[in-house]
A tleap script that builds the chain and sets N, CA, C and O, in Angstrom:
source leaprc.protein.ff14SB
mol = sequence {
  NMET SER ARG TYR GLU TYR GLY ILE ASP PHE
  ASP LYS ILE ASP ALA ILE ASP ILE HIE THR
  HIE VAL GLU ILE ASP GLY CYS GLY HIE ARG
  SER LEU ASP ASP GLU LEU MET ALA ALA SER
  GLU LYS TYR PHE LYS SER GLY GLU GLU ARG
  THR PRO SER ILE ASP ALA ILE ALA ASP HIE
  TYR ARG SER ARG ASN MET ALA ALA VAL VAL
  PHE THR VAL ASP ALA ALA SER ALA SER GLY
  HIE ALA ALA ASN SER VAL GLU GLU ILE ALA
  GLU GLY ALA ALA ARG HIE ASN ASP VAL LEU
  ILE PRO PHE GLY SER VAL ASP PRO TRP GLN
  GLY LYS ALA ALA VAL ARG ARG VAL HIE ARG
  LEU VAL ASP GLU TYR GLY VAL LYS GLY PHE
  LYS PHE HIE CPRO
}
set mol.1.N position { 1.461 -19.130 -4.531 }
set mol.1.CA position { 1.562 -18.246 -5.682 }
set mol.1.C position { 0.313 -18.415 -6.544 }
set mol.1.O position { -0.117 -19.533 -6.827 }
set mol.2.N position { -0.249 -17.302 -6.949 }
set mol.2.CA position { -1.390 -17.304 -7.860 }
set mol.2.C position { -0.947 -16.745 -9.196 }
set mol.2.O position { -0.385 -15.651 -9.264 }
set mol.3.N position { -1.198 -17.490 -10.254 }
set mol.3.CA position { -0.864 -17.023 -11.602 }
set mol.3.C position { -2.019 -16.184 -12.123 }
set mol.3.O position { -3.178 -16.590 -12.030 }
set mol.4.N position { -1.711 -15.027 -12.664 }
set mol.4.CA position { -2.735 -14.127 -13.187 }
set mol.4.C position { -3.371 -14.706 -14.445 }
set mol.4.O position { -2.687 -15.202 -15.339 }
set mol.5.N position { -4.689 -14.628 -14.489 }
set mol.5.CA position { -5.482 -14.922 -15.686 }
set mol.5.C position { -6.497 -13.794 -15.826 }
set mol.5.O position { -7.050 -13.325 -14.830 }
set mol.6.N position { -6.742 -13.360 -17.056 }
set mol.6.CA position { -7.720 -12.290 -17.276 }
set mol.6.C position { -9.076 -12.677 -16.700 }
set mol.6.O position { -9.514 -13.818 -16.843 }
set mol.7.N position { -9.732 -11.733 -16.055 }
set mol.7.CA position { -11.080 -11.937 -15.554 }
set mol.7.C position { -11.956 -10.722 -15.801 }
set mol.7.O position { -13.054 -10.624 -15.252 }
set mol.8.N position { -11.485 -9.806 -16.615 }
set mol.8.CA position { -12.197 -8.552 -16.862 }
set mol.8.C position { -13.354 -8.788 -17.824 }
set mol.8.O position { -13.184 -9.377 -18.891 }
set mol.9.N position { -14.532 -8.318 -17.427 }
set mol.9.CA position { -15.695 -8.321 -18.312 }
set mol.9.C position { -15.713 -6.948 -18.994 }
set mol.9.O position { -16.181 -5.965 -18.418 }
set mol.10.N position { -15.206 -6.896 -20.207 }
set mol.10.CA position { -15.044 -5.613 -20.887 }
set mol.10.C position { -16.373 -4.932 -21.202 }
set mol.10.O position { -16.392 -3.735 -21.485 }
set mol.11.N position { -17.473 -5.663 -21.160 }
set mol.11.CA position { -18.783 -5.042 -21.336 }
set mol.11.C position { -19.176 -4.199 -20.123 }
set mol.11.O position { -20.064 -3.351 -20.216 }
set mol.12.N position { -18.514 -4.432 -18.985 }
set mol.12.CA position { -18.828 -3.692 -17.763 }
set mol.12.C position { -17.802 -2.609 -17.441 }
set mol.12.O position { -17.952 -1.879 -16.461 }
set mol.13.N position { -16.767 -2.506 -18.261 }
set mol.13.CA position { -15.692 -1.547 -18.023 }
set mol.13.C position { -15.863 -0.352 -18.958 }
set mol.13.O position { -16.046 -0.515 -20.164 }
set mol.14.N position { -15.799 0.857 -18.382 }
set mol.14.CA position { -15.930 2.076 -19.180 }
set mol.14.C position { -14.595 2.595 -19.696 }
set mol.14.O position { -14.550 3.281 -20.717 }
set mol.15.N position { -13.502 2.274 -18.999 }
set mol.15.CA position { -12.183 2.776 -19.395 }
set mol.15.C position { -11.104 1.907 -18.751 }
set mol.15.O position { -11.347 1.211 -17.765 }
set mol.16.N position { -9.898 1.968 -19.338 }
set mol.16.CA position { -8.734 1.289 -18.775 }
set mol.16.C position { -7.624 2.320 -18.602 }
set mol.16.O position { -7.216 2.972 -19.563 }
set mol.17.N position { -7.146 2.461 -17.386 }
set mol.17.CA position { -5.989 3.310 -17.099 }
set mol.17.C position { -4.758 2.454 -17.383 }
set mol.17.O position { -4.518 1.462 -16.695 }
set mol.18.N position { -3.994 2.829 -18.376 }
set mol.18.CA position { -2.876 1.986 -18.808 }
set mol.18.C position { -1.546 2.358 -18.155 }
set mol.18.O position { -0.495 1.868 -18.568 }
set mol.19.N position { -1.586 3.230 -17.129 }
set mol.19.CA position { -0.333 3.677 -16.509 }
set mol.19.C position { -0.557 3.924 -15.014 }
set mol.19.O position { -0.658 5.072 -14.580 }
set mol.20.N position { -0.633 2.857 -14.240 }
set mol.20.CA position { -0.907 2.966 -12.815 }
set mol.20.C position { 0.258 2.393 -12.016 }
set mol.20.O position { 0.478 1.182 -12.004 }
set mol.21.N position { 0.997 3.270 -11.353 }
set mol.21.CA position { 2.136 2.836 -10.538 }
set mol.21.C position { 1.653 2.272 -9.204 }
set mol.21.O position { 0.789 2.858 -8.552 }
set mol.22.N position { 2.208 1.143 -8.810 }
set mol.22.CA position { 2.032 0.618 -7.457 }
set mol.22.C position { 3.278 1.061 -6.702 }
set mol.22.O position { 4.377 0.569 -6.961 }
set mol.23.N position { 3.103 1.991 -5.769 }
set mol.23.CA position { 4.256 2.648 -5.161 }
set mol.23.C position { 4.592 2.165 -3.759 }
set mol.23.O position { 5.504 2.695 -3.124 }
set mol.24.N position { 3.862 1.157 -3.267 }
set mol.24.CA position { 4.179 0.607 -1.946 }
set mol.24.C position { 3.859 -0.879 -1.962 }
set mol.24.O position { 2.891 -1.308 -2.590 }
set mol.25.N position { 4.678 -1.661 -1.265 }
set mol.25.CA position { 4.403 -3.098 -1.215 }
set mol.25.C position { 3.756 -3.460 0.120 }
set mol.25.O position { 3.517 -2.594 0.961 }
set mol.26.N position { 3.481 -4.727 0.298 }
set mol.26.CA position { 2.795 -5.193 1.492 }
set mol.26.C position { 3.575 -5.009 2.779 }
set mol.26.O position { 3.000 -5.080 3.865 }
set mol.27.N position { 4.872 -4.775 2.676 }
set mol.27.CA position { 5.725 -4.560 3.860 }
set mol.27.C position { 5.994 -3.081 4.118 }
set mol.27.O position { 6.715 -2.740 5.056 }
set mol.28.N position { 5.424 -2.201 3.296 }
set mol.28.CA position { 5.624 -0.767 3.469 }
set mol.28.C position { 6.803 -0.183 2.709 }
set mol.28.O position { 7.086 1.009 2.825 }
set mol.29.N position { 7.500 -1.018 1.927 }
set mol.29.CA position { 8.622 -0.518 1.113 }
set mol.29.C position { 8.059 0.299 -0.044 }
set mol.29.O position { 7.192 -0.167 -0.782 }
set mol.30.N position { 8.560 1.521 -0.193 }
set mol.30.CA position { 8.084 2.380 -1.281 }
set mol.30.C position { 8.978 2.231 -2.504 }
set mol.30.O position { 10.170 1.947 -2.393 }
set mol.31.N position { 8.380 2.428 -3.662 }
set mol.31.CA position { 9.091 2.235 -4.931 }
set mol.31.C position { 10.121 3.322 -5.198 }
set mol.31.O position { 11.030 3.128 -6.006 }
set mol.32.N position { 9.991 4.454 -4.534 }
set mol.32.CA position { 10.933 5.563 -4.698 }
set mol.32.C position { 11.603 5.855 -3.362 }
set mol.32.O position { 11.013 5.639 -2.303 }
set mol.33.N position { 12.838 6.346 -3.414 }
set mol.33.CA position { 13.478 6.766 -2.170 }
set mol.33.C position { 12.778 8.034 -1.667 }
set mol.33.O position { 11.977 8.631 -2.386 }
set mol.34.N position { 13.083 8.438 -0.433 }
set mol.34.CA position { 12.373 9.562 0.187 }
set mol.34.C position { 12.480 10.852 -0.623 }
set mol.34.O position { 11.506 11.596 -0.739 }
set mol.35.N position { 13.658 11.115 -1.180 }
set mol.35.CA position { 13.859 12.348 -1.953 }
set mol.35.C position { 12.990 12.362 -3.215 }
set mol.35.O position { 12.334 13.362 -3.506 }
set mol.36.N position { 12.987 11.263 -3.957 }
set mol.36.CA position { 12.165 11.202 -5.174 }
set mol.36.C position { 10.673 11.187 -4.846 }
set mol.36.O position { 9.875 11.770 -5.580 }
set mol.37.N position { 10.291 10.530 -3.758 }
set mol.37.CA position { 8.880 10.511 -3.361 }
set mol.37.C position { 8.411 11.926 -3.035 }
set mol.37.O position { 7.329 12.332 -3.458 }
set mol.38.N position { 9.209 12.672 -2.293 }
set mol.38.CA position { 8.847 14.053 -1.953 }
set mol.38.C position { 8.742 14.917 -3.209 }
set mol.38.O position { 7.821 15.723 -3.335 }
set mol.39.N position { 9.680 14.749 -4.130 }
set mol.39.CA position { 9.643 15.522 -5.380 }
set mol.39.C position { 8.407 15.172 -6.200 }
set mol.39.O position { 7.773 16.059 -6.771 }
set mol.40.N position { 8.059 13.889 -6.263 }
set mol.40.CA position { 6.886 13.498 -7.054 }
set mol.40.C position { 5.600 13.977 -6.390 }
set mol.40.O position { 4.657 14.363 -7.080 }
set mol.41.N position { 5.550 13.959 -5.063 }
set mol.41.CA position { 4.375 14.479 -4.357 }
set mol.41.C position { 4.177 15.961 -4.665 }
set mol.41.O position { 3.054 16.413 -4.890 }
set mol.42.N position { 5.268 16.704 -4.674 }
set mol.42.CA position { 5.191 18.138 -4.971 }
set mol.42.C position { 4.780 18.363 -6.429 }
set mol.42.O position { 3.903 19.181 -6.708 }
set mol.43.N position { 5.405 17.646 -7.348 }
set mol.43.CA position { 5.136 17.829 -8.773 }
set mol.43.C position { 3.686 17.480 -9.115 }
set mol.43.O position { 3.016 18.223 -9.831 }
set mol.44.N position { 3.207 16.342 -8.596 }
set mol.44.CA position { 1.858 15.884 -8.937 }
set mol.44.C position { 0.788 16.451 -8.005 }
set mol.44.O position { -0.397 16.150 -8.156 }
set mol.45.N position { 1.213 17.280 -7.033 }
set mol.45.CA position { 0.276 17.888 -6.083 }
set mol.45.C position { -0.616 16.820 -5.448 }
set mol.45.O position { -1.840 16.941 -5.403 }
set mol.46.N position { 0.038 15.787 -4.968 }
set mol.46.CA position { -0.665 14.633 -4.418 }
set mol.46.C position { -1.399 14.995 -3.138 }
set mol.46.O position { -0.923 15.777 -2.315 }
set mol.47.N position { -2.557 14.408 -3.005 }
set mol.47.CA position { -3.340 14.585 -1.792 }
set mol.47.C position { -3.122 13.417 -0.854 }
set mol.47.O position { -2.025 12.865 -0.770 }
set mol.48.N position { -4.175 13.051 -0.154 }
set mol.48.CA position { -4.092 11.945 0.789 }
set mol.48.C position { -3.907 10.615 0.062 }
set mol.48.O position { -4.178 10.486 -1.132 }
set mol.49.N position { -3.446 9.656 0.810 }
set mol.49.CA position { -3.213 8.293 0.329 }
set mol.49.C position { -2.400 8.286 -0.968 }
set mol.49.O position { -2.840 7.799 -2.009 }
set mol.50.N position { -1.213 8.838 -0.856 }
set mol.50.CA position { -0.291 8.932 -1.994 }
set mol.50.C position { 0.172 7.559 -2.459 }
set mol.50.O position { 0.490 7.376 -3.633 }
set mol.51.N position { 0.211 6.601 -1.553 }
set mol.51.CA position { 0.726 5.274 -1.887 }
set mol.51.C position { -0.290 4.196 -1.504 }
set mol.51.O position { -0.051 3.438 -0.564 }
set mol.52.N position { -1.413 4.117 -2.211 }
set mol.52.CA position { -2.414 3.102 -1.862 }
set mol.52.C position { -1.900 1.688 -2.142 }
set mol.52.O position { -1.064 1.476 -3.020 }
set mol.53.N position { -2.413 0.742 -1.386 }
set mol.53.CA position { -2.073 -0.667 -1.596 }
set mol.53.C position { -2.696 -1.165 -2.895 }
set mol.53.O position { -3.563 -0.507 -3.470 }
set mol.54.N position { -2.255 -2.316 -3.344 }
set mol.54.CA position { -2.828 -2.902 -4.563 }
set mol.54.C position { -4.318 -3.182 -4.362 }
set mol.54.O position { -5.106 -3.042 -5.297 }
set mol.55.N position { -4.711 -3.579 -3.139 }
set mol.55.CA position { -6.129 -3.826 -2.869 }
set mol.55.C position { -6.929 -2.527 -2.951 }
set mol.55.O position { -8.037 -2.518 -3.488 }
set mol.56.N position { -6.380 -1.434 -2.426 }
set mol.56.CA position { -7.059 -0.136 -2.497 }
set mol.56.C position { -7.140 0.361 -3.937 }
set mol.56.O position { -8.142 0.954 -4.337 }
set mol.57.N position { -6.093 0.123 -4.710 }
set mol.57.CA position { -6.111 0.498 -6.132 }
set mol.57.C position { -7.232 -0.251 -6.841 }
set mol.57.O position { -7.987 0.343 -7.610 }
set mol.58.N position { -7.344 -1.548 -6.587 }
set mol.58.CA position { -8.402 -2.348 -7.217 }
set mol.58.C position { -9.779 -1.815 -6.831 }
set mol.58.O position { -10.647 -1.666 -7.691 }
set mol.59.N position { -9.985 -1.530 -5.554 }
set mol.59.CA position { -11.278 -1.001 -5.105 }
set mol.59.C position { -11.598 0.325 -5.783 }
set mol.59.O position { -12.737 0.566 -6.184 }
set mol.60.N position { -10.591 1.182 -5.909 }
set mol.60.CA position { -10.768 2.490 -6.552 }
set mol.60.C position { -11.273 2.329 -7.992 }
set mol.60.O position { -12.248 2.968 -8.388 }
set mol.61.N position { -10.615 1.487 -8.755 }
set mol.61.CA position { -11.006 1.313 -10.155 }
set mol.61.C position { -12.323 0.553 -10.281 }
set mol.61.O position { -13.142 0.880 -11.140 }
set mol.62.N position { -12.534 -0.442 -9.449 }
set mol.62.CA position { -13.781 -1.212 -9.495 }
set mol.62.C position { -14.980 -0.297 -9.248 }
set mol.62.O position { -16.005 -0.426 -9.917 }
set mol.63.N position { -14.857 0.622 -8.293 }
set mol.63.CA position { -15.973 1.511 -7.953 }
set mol.63.C position { -16.295 2.495 -9.076 }
set mol.63.O position { -17.351 3.128 -9.071 }
set mol.64.N position { -15.387 2.619 -10.030 }
set mol.64.CA position { -15.579 3.543 -11.154 }
set mol.64.C position { -15.824 2.812 -12.477 }
set mol.64.O position { -15.795 3.427 -13.544 }
set mol.65.N position { -16.061 1.514 -12.406 }
set mol.65.CA position { -16.247 0.685 -13.612 }
set mol.65.C position { -15.062 0.821 -14.559 }
set mol.65.O position { -15.221 0.936 -15.774 }
set mol.66.N position { -13.877 0.803 -13.973 }
set mol.66.CA position { -12.642 0.924 -14.743 }
set mol.66.C position { -11.726 -0.252 -14.433 }
set mol.66.O position { -11.902 -0.959 -13.441 }
set mol.67.N position { -10.755 -0.440 -15.300 }
set mol.67.CA position { -9.675 -1.398 -15.076 }
set mol.67.C position { -8.364 -0.619 -15.110 }
set mol.67.O position { -8.331 0.538 -15.528 }
set mol.68.N position { -7.283 -1.262 -14.667 }
set mol.68.CA position { -5.988 -0.582 -14.642 }
set mol.68.C position { -4.864 -1.565 -14.920 }
set mol.68.O position { -4.892 -2.710 -14.470 }
set mol.69.N position { -3.877 -1.097 -15.669 }
set mol.69.CA position { -2.605 -1.803 -15.831 }
set mol.69.C position { -1.724 -1.327 -14.681 }
set mol.69.O position { -1.453 -0.133 -14.553 }
set mol.70.N position { -1.274 -2.270 -13.838 }
set mol.70.CA position { -0.500 -1.919 -12.647 }
set mol.70.C position { 0.932 -2.429 -12.761 }
set mol.70.O position { 1.184 -3.523 -13.265 }
set mol.71.N position { 1.861 -1.605 -12.280 }
set mol.71.CA position { 3.277 -1.970 -12.364 }
set mol.71.C position { 4.080 -1.132 -11.386 }
set mol.71.O position { 3.579 -0.158 -10.824 }
set mol.72.N position { 5.313 -1.516 -11.194 }
set mol.72.CA position { 6.300 -0.721 -10.490 }
set mol.72.C position { 7.424 -0.439 -11.470 }
set mol.72.O position { 7.370 -0.890 -12.614 }
set mol.73.N position { 8.427 0.288 -11.051 }
set mol.73.CA position { 9.575 0.567 -11.913 }
set mol.73.C position { 10.826 0.026 -11.235 }
set mol.73.O position { 11.130 0.374 -10.094 }
set mol.74.N position { 11.542 -0.827 -11.950 }
set mol.74.CA position { 12.815 -1.352 -11.459 }
set mol.74.C position { 13.935 -0.586 -12.154 }
set mol.74.O position { 14.276 -0.857 -13.305 }
set mol.75.N position { 14.490 0.366 -11.436 }
set mol.75.CA position { 15.623 1.147 -11.939 }
set mol.75.C position { 16.737 1.121 -10.904 }
set mol.75.O position { 17.431 2.117 -10.699 }
set mol.76.N position { 16.900 -0.025 -10.254 }
set mol.76.CA position { 17.845 -0.144 -9.144 }
set mol.76.C position { 19.273 0.204 -9.551 }
set mol.76.O position { 20.007 0.799 -8.761 }
set mol.77.N position { 19.680 -0.153 -10.763 }
set mol.77.CA position { 21.051 0.152 -11.195 }
set mol.77.C position { 21.302 1.653 -11.245 }
set mol.77.O position { 22.388 2.117 -10.898 }
set mol.78.N position { 20.304 2.406 -11.676 }
set mol.78.CA position { 20.460 3.853 -11.796 }
set mol.78.C position { 20.198 4.576 -10.478 }
set mol.78.O position { 20.851 5.574 -10.171 }
set mol.79.N position { 19.238 4.069 -9.699 }
set mol.79.CA position { 18.818 4.796 -8.500 }
set mol.79.C position { 19.464 4.297 -7.213 }
set mol.79.O position { 19.572 5.041 -6.238 }
set mol.80.N position { 19.891 3.040 -7.212 }
set mol.80.CA position { 20.402 2.446 -5.985 }
set mol.80.C position { 19.304 2.069 -5.005 }
set mol.80.O position { 19.591 1.658 -3.881 }
set mol.81.N position { 18.051 2.204 -5.419 }
set mol.81.CA position { 16.889 1.909 -4.574 }
set mol.81.C position { 16.234 0.626 -5.069 }
set mol.81.O position { 15.887 0.516 -6.245 }
set mol.82.N position { 16.068 -0.330 -4.187 }
set mol.82.CA position { 15.468 -1.613 -4.569 }
set mol.82.C position { 14.032 -1.422 -5.041 }
set mol.82.O position { 13.263 -0.668 -4.445 }
set mol.83.N position { 13.688 -2.108 -6.106 }
set mol.83.CA position { 12.335 -2.036 -6.661 }
set mol.83.C position { 11.360 -2.815 -5.788 }
set mol.83.O position { 11.757 -3.693 -5.023 }
set mol.84.N position { 10.088 -2.484 -5.912 }
set mol.84.CA position { 9.049 -3.292 -5.289 }
set mol.84.C position { 8.936 -4.614 -6.030 }
set mol.84.O position { 9.431 -4.750 -7.150 }
set mol.85.N position { 8.301 -5.565 -5.420 }
set mol.85.CA position { 8.178 -6.906 -5.967 }
set mol.85.C position { 7.140 -6.971 -7.087 }
set mol.85.O position { 5.953 -6.732 -6.864 }
set mol.86.N position { 7.600 -7.293 -8.278 }
set mol.86.CA position { 6.677 -7.515 -9.393 }
set mol.86.C position { 5.817 -8.738 -9.096 }
set mol.86.O position { 4.639 -8.777 -9.450 }
set mol.87.N position { 6.404 -9.726 -8.449 }
set mol.87.CA position { 5.665 -10.935 -8.096 }
set mol.87.C position { 4.476 -10.602 -7.191 }
set mol.87.O position { 3.380 -11.129 -7.382 }
set mol.88.N position { 4.694 -9.732 -6.213 }
set mol.88.CA position { 3.608 -9.325 -5.323 }
set mol.88.C position { 2.525 -8.569 -6.089 }
set mol.88.O position { 1.336 -8.755 -5.828 }
set mol.89.N position { 2.923 -7.734 -7.017 }
set mol.89.CA position { 1.945 -7.001 -7.833 }
set mol.89.C position { 1.136 -7.976 -8.680 }
set mol.89.O position { -0.084 -7.844 -8.783 }
set mol.90.N position { 1.803 -8.952 -9.285 }
set mol.90.CA position { 1.096 -9.944 -10.105 }
set mol.90.C position { 0.128 -10.761 -9.254 }
set mol.90.O position { -0.985 -11.054 -9.691 }
set mol.91.N position { 0.542 -11.129 -8.050 }
set mol.91.CA position { -0.349 -11.880 -7.165 }
set mol.91.C position { -1.547 -11.031 -6.743 }
set mol.91.O position { -2.662 -11.543 -6.641 }
set mol.92.N position { -1.325 -9.734 -6.496 }
set mol.92.CA position { -2.430 -8.834 -6.181 }
set mol.92.C position { -3.377 -8.689 -7.358 }
set mol.92.O position { -4.595 -8.658 -7.183 }
set mol.93.N position { -2.819 -8.601 -8.553 }
set mol.93.CA position { -3.657 -8.518 -9.755 }
set mol.93.C position { -4.452 -9.804 -9.942 }
set mol.93.O position { -5.591 -9.763 -10.409 }
set mol.94.N position { -3.868 -10.942 -9.583 }
set mol.94.CA position { -4.594 -12.217 -9.681 }
set mol.94.C position { -5.792 -12.228 -8.727 }
set mol.94.O position { -6.845 -12.773 -9.058 }
set mol.95.N position { -5.632 -11.630 -7.547 }
set mol.95.CA position { -6.754 -11.532 -6.597 }
set mol.95.C position { -7.851 -10.611 -7.120 }
set mol.95.O position { -9.025 -10.776 -6.786 }
set mol.96.N position { -7.457 -9.642 -7.943 }
set mol.96.CA position { -8.391 -8.626 -8.445 }
set mol.96.C position { -8.409 -8.643 -9.979 }
set mol.96.O position { -8.375 -7.594 -10.624 }
set mol.97.N position { -8.462 -9.837 -10.541 }
set mol.97.CA position { -8.347 -9.955 -11.998 }
set mol.97.C position { -9.558 -9.417 -12.741 }
set mol.97.O position { -9.563 -9.391 -13.972 }
set mol.98.N position { -10.586 -8.986 -12.018 }
set mol.98.CA position { -11.734 -8.352 -12.661 }
set mol.98.C position { -11.450 -6.898 -13.015 }
set mol.98.O position { -12.183 -6.300 -13.804 }
set mol.99.N position { -10.373 -6.312 -12.430 }
set mol.99.CA position { -10.079 -4.900 -12.705 }
set mol.99.C position { -8.598 -4.590 -12.917 }
set mol.99.O position { -8.270 -3.495 -13.372 }
set mol.100.N position { -7.694 -5.522 -12.601 }
set mol.100.CA position { -6.263 -5.236 -12.715 }
set mol.100.C position { -5.581 -6.130 -13.738 }
set mol.100.O position { -5.930 -7.300 -13.895 }
set mol.101.N position { -4.603 -5.557 -14.429 }
set mol.101.CA position { -3.759 -6.264 -15.398 }
set mol.101.C position { -2.308 -6.007 -14.986 }
set mol.101.O position { -1.872 -4.856 -14.977 }
set mol.102.N position { -1.550 -7.057 -14.644 }
set mol.102.CA position { -0.184 -6.838 -14.172 }
set mol.102.C position { 0.834 -6.687 -15.294 }
set mol.102.O position { 0.876 -7.485 -16.230 }
set mol.103.N position { 1.641 -5.659 -15.180 }
set mol.103.CA position { 2.834 -5.509 -16.004 }
set mol.103.C position { 4.036 -5.677 -15.079 }
set mol.103.O position { 3.951 -5.429 -13.877 }
set mol.104.N position { 5.128 -6.092 -15.647 }
set mol.104.CA position { 6.356 -6.244 -14.888 }
set mol.104.C position { 7.324 -5.128 -15.220 }
set mol.104.O position { 7.103 -4.337 -16.137 }
set mol.105.N position { 8.389 -5.084 -14.463 }
set mol.105.CA position { 9.485 -4.169 -14.738 }
set mol.105.C position { 10.763 -4.877 -14.339 }
set mol.105.O position { 10.866 -5.435 -13.246 }
set mol.106.N position { 11.719 -4.848 -15.223 }
set mol.106.CA position { 13.044 -5.381 -14.914 }
set mol.106.C position { 14.059 -4.315 -15.283 }
set mol.106.O position { 13.861 -3.533 -16.213 }
set mol.107.N position { 15.139 -4.303 -14.540 }
set mol.107.CA position { 16.216 -3.354 -14.798 }
set mol.107.C position { 17.012 -3.866 -15.998 }
set mol.107.O position { 17.687 -4.889 -15.887 }
set mol.108.N position { 16.949 -3.178 -17.143 }
set mol.108.CA position { 17.647 -3.679 -18.334 }
set mol.108.C position { 19.156 -3.761 -18.157 }
set mol.108.O position { 19.826 -4.480 -18.898 }
set mol.109.N position { 19.698 -3.033 -17.184 }
set mol.109.CA position { 21.134 -3.093 -16.937 }
set mol.109.C position { 21.543 -4.412 -16.277 }
set mol.109.O position { 22.732 -4.663 -16.077 }
set mol.110.N position { 20.575 -5.243 -15.944 }
set mol.110.CA position { 20.878 -6.552 -15.360 }
set mol.110.C position { 21.153 -7.611 -16.430 }
set mol.110.O position { 21.431 -8.766 -16.108 }
set mol.111.N position { 21.076 -7.213 -17.704 }
set mol.111.CA position { 21.473 -8.082 -18.811 }
set mol.111.C position { 20.704 -9.390 -18.884 }
set mol.111.O position { 19.474 -9.403 -18.849 }
set mol.112.N position { 21.442 -10.494 -18.988 }
set mol.112.CA position { 20.819 -11.809 -19.154 }
set mol.112.C position { 19.938 -12.181 -17.965 }
set mol.112.O position { 18.947 -12.893 -18.131 }
set mol.113.N position { 20.282 -11.715 -16.781 }
set mol.113.CA position { 19.442 -11.980 -15.609 }
set mol.113.C position { 18.070 -11.327 -15.781 }
set mol.113.O position { 17.059 -11.894 -15.367 }
set mol.114.N position { 18.032 -10.144 -16.387 }
set mol.114.CA position { 16.760 -9.467 -16.647 }
set mol.114.C position { 15.926 -10.259 -17.643 }
set mol.114.O position { 14.712 -10.380 -17.482 }
set mol.115.N position { 16.567 -10.793 -18.661 }
set mol.115.CA position { 15.853 -11.595 -19.664 }
set mol.115.C position { 15.269 -12.843 -19.009 }
set mol.115.O position { 14.116 -13.194 -19.259 }
set mol.116.N position { 16.056 -13.511 -18.178 }
set mol.116.CA position { 15.553 -14.701 -17.472 }
set mol.116.C position { 14.370 -14.341 -16.575 }
set mol.116.O position { 13.397 -15.089 -16.481 }
set mol.117.N position { 14.469 -13.194 -15.923 }
set mol.117.CA position { 13.380 -12.765 -15.038 }
set mol.117.C position { 12.110 -12.465 -15.829 }
set mol.117.O position { 11.013 -12.795 -15.378 }
set mol.118.N position { 12.241 -11.850 -16.992 }
set mol.118.CA position { 11.074 -11.602 -17.846 }
set mol.118.C position { 10.356 -12.914 -18.136 }
set mol.118.O position { 9.139 -13.010 -17.980 }
set mol.119.N position { 11.107 -13.916 -18.556 }
set mol.119.CA position { 10.497 -15.215 -18.879 }
set mol.119.C position { 9.810 -15.821 -17.654 }
set mol.119.O position { 8.711 -16.365 -17.759 }
set mol.120.N position { 10.458 -15.726 -16.500 }
set mol.120.CA position { 9.870 -16.294 -15.280 }
set mol.120.C position { 8.588 -15.559 -14.890 }
set mol.120.O position { 7.607 -16.194 -14.504 }
set mol.121.N position { 8.587 -14.235 -14.988 }
set mol.121.CA position { 7.400 -13.461 -14.630 }
set mol.121.C position { 6.225 -13.768 -15.552 }
set mol.121.O position { 5.078 -13.808 -15.107 }
set mol.122.N position { 6.504 -13.981 -16.818 }
set mol.122.CA position { 5.437 -14.339 -17.759 }
set mol.122.C position { 4.958 -15.760 -17.492 }
set mol.122.O position { 3.759 -16.000 -17.353 }
set mol.123.N position { 5.897 -16.699 -17.421 }
set mol.123.CA position { 5.539 -18.112 -17.295 }
set mol.123.C position { 4.903 -18.452 -15.952 }
set mol.123.O position { 3.900 -19.164 -15.904 }
set mol.124.N position { 5.475 -17.954 -14.868 }
set mol.124.CA position { 5.014 -18.348 -13.538 }
set mol.124.C position { 3.933 -17.443 -12.962 }
set mol.124.O position { 3.085 -17.901 -12.196 }
set mol.125.N position { 3.954 -16.160 -13.324 }
set mol.125.CA position { 3.038 -15.203 -12.709 }
set mol.125.C position { 1.991 -14.642 -13.667 }
set mol.125.O position { 1.064 -13.965 -13.224 }
set mol.126.N position { 2.115 -14.905 -14.958 }
set mol.126.CA position { 1.121 -14.431 -15.909 }
set mol.126.C position { 1.191 -12.952 -16.223 }
set mol.126.O position { 0.206 -12.367 -16.674 }
set mol.127.N position { 2.353 -12.331 -15.989 }
set mol.127.CA position { 2.524 -10.908 -16.291 }
set mol.127.C position { 2.259 -10.686 -17.784 }
set mol.127.O position { 2.703 -11.476 -18.618 }
set mol.128.N position { 1.541 -9.618 -18.117 }
set mol.128.CA position { 1.059 -9.403 -19.487 }
set mol.128.C position { 1.857 -8.405 -20.306 }
set mol.128.O position { 1.642 -8.302 -21.513 }
set mol.129.N position { 2.759 -7.676 -19.700 }
set mol.129.CA position { 3.569 -6.705 -20.428 }
set mol.129.C position { 4.659 -6.189 -19.508 }
set mol.129.O position { 4.728 -6.581 -18.343 }
set mol.130.N position { 5.518 -5.305 -20.028 }
set mol.130.CA position { 6.666 -4.837 -19.256 }
set mol.130.C position { 6.956 -3.363 -19.462 }
set mol.130.O position { 6.662 -2.782 -20.507 }
set mol.131.N position { 7.545 -2.779 -18.424 }
set mol.131.CA position { 8.130 -1.444 -18.490 }
set mol.131.C position { 9.625 -1.636 -18.265 }
set mol.131.O position { 10.044 -2.199 -17.254 }
set mol.132.N position { 10.414 -1.168 -19.208 }
set mol.132.CA position { 11.869 -1.242 -19.093 }
set mol.132.C position { 12.389 0.166 -18.841 }
set mol.132.O position { 12.177 1.076 -19.643 }
set mol.133.N position { 13.073 0.329 -17.716 }
set mol.133.CA position { 13.523 1.659 -17.314 }
set mol.133.C position { 14.818 1.483 -16.555 }
set mol.133.O position { 14.868 0.550 -15.753 }
set mol.134.N position { 15.823 2.228 -16.702 }
set mol.134.CA position { 15.928 3.498 -17.383 }
set mol.134.C position { 16.269 3.334 -18.848 }
set mol.134.O position { 16.393 4.326 -19.567 }
savepdb mol mol.pdb
quit
């Protein structure tokens, strides 16, 4: 496990994208079920490489002198679809700490377990912020 620490040289960064979804994990699990993925592809008129890996996301932003806040959405209680691993995203951000900032996501309907997970993600993985959804 690699704990995230900031490594961004802000003098070399022209912009920060503060809303970058990581929609696929290292095992090929997508953050949305097939129906929602198809709807989002249609809505956003997505082209090729709709679900780039965290490494590809880092390369994309690095080549543009940009940084990105990366996260997934954990809405398993509402959607019935398992979320991608926040831990994997944080570890990917640690590998690319010159351009990525990891945010976490916990399902607020998980109650005290969600609160415990927030603390663990911050303490053990260095997650810098959170998206709470739904």
